[in-house]
C-alpha positions as CSV (number, residue, x, y, z in Angstrom):
1,M,-191.4,-35.4,55.1
2,D,-188.0,-34.2,53.9
3,I,-185.9,-36.5,51.7
4,I,-182.9,-36.2,54.1
5,N,-185.1,-37.6,56.9
6,V,-186.2,-40.5,54.8
7,W,-182.6,-41.5,54.0
8,F,-181.7,-41.0,57.6
9,L,-184.5,-43.4,58.7
10,I,-183.3,-45.9,56.0
11,K,-179.8,-45.7,57.4
12,L,-181.0,-46.3,60.9
13,A,-183.1,-49.3,59.8
14,F,-180.0,-50.8,58.1
15,L,-177.9,-50.2,61.2
16,F,-180.6,-51.7,63.4
17,A,-180.8,-54.8,61.2
18,N,-177.0,-55.1,61.4
19,I,-177.2,-55.0,65.2
20,L,-179.7,-57.8,65.1
21,Y,-177.4,-59.8,62.8
22,L,-174.6,-59.2,65.3
23,V,-176.8,-60.6,68.1
24,F,-177.5,-63.6,65.8
25,A,-173.8,-64.1,65.2
26,V,-173.1,-64.1,69.0
27,V,-175.9,-66.7,69.5
28,V,-174.3,-68.8,66.8
29,V,-171.0,-68.8,68.6
30,R,-172.7,-69.7,71.9
31,Q,-174.7,-72.5,70.3
32,V,-171.6,-73.9,68.5
33,Y,-169.7,-73.9,71.8
34,L,-172.5,-75.8,73.5
35,M,-172.9,-78.2,70.6
36,T,-169.2,-79.0,70.4
37,N,-169.0,-79.7,74.1
38,T,-172.0,-82.1,73.9
39,V,-171.3,-83.9,70.6
40,Q,-167.7,-85.0,70.1
41,T,-167.1,-85.5,66.4
42,G,-163.4,-84.8,65.9
43,F,-163.6,-81.6,64.0
44,E,-164.8,-79.3,66.8
45,F,-161.9,-76.9,66.2
46,Q,-162.9,-76.3,62.6
47,V,-166.6,-75.7,63.5
48,R,-165.6,-73.3,66.4
49,S,-163.2,-71.5,64.1
50,F,-165.8,-71.0,61.5
51,A,-168.3,-69.7,64.1
52,W,-165.8,-67.2,65.4
53,L,-164.8,-66.1,61.8
54,H,-168.5,-65.5,61.1
55,L,-168.7,-63.3,64.2
56,F,-165.6,-61.3,63.3
57,I,-166.9,-60.8,59.7
58,A,-170.3,-59.6,61.1
59,I,-168.5,-57.1,63.4
60,G,-166.4,-55.9,60.4
61,V,-169.5,-55.4,58.3
62,F,-171.2,-53.5,61.1
63,L,-168.2,-51.2,61.5
64,L,-168.0,-50.8,57.8
65,A,-171.7,-49.9,57.7
66,I,-171.2,-47.3,60.4
67,V,-168.4,-45.7,58.4
68,L,-170.1,-45.8,55.1
69,L,-173.6,-44.9,56.1
């Protein structure tokens, strides 16, 4: 097996893991949305904002990984 193929497989594995993390971030946003609609605590805006920030950072990391890898 050529060394270039090994590195290519490692890059694909990292990108696949990053895609899974993006799916996780989307699920977090969905769960936070459902939770804040169910439980009224007074700081729903902060929790939703943090969930969306997490999603945007995950998207940014994914795009950065595509560019750098």
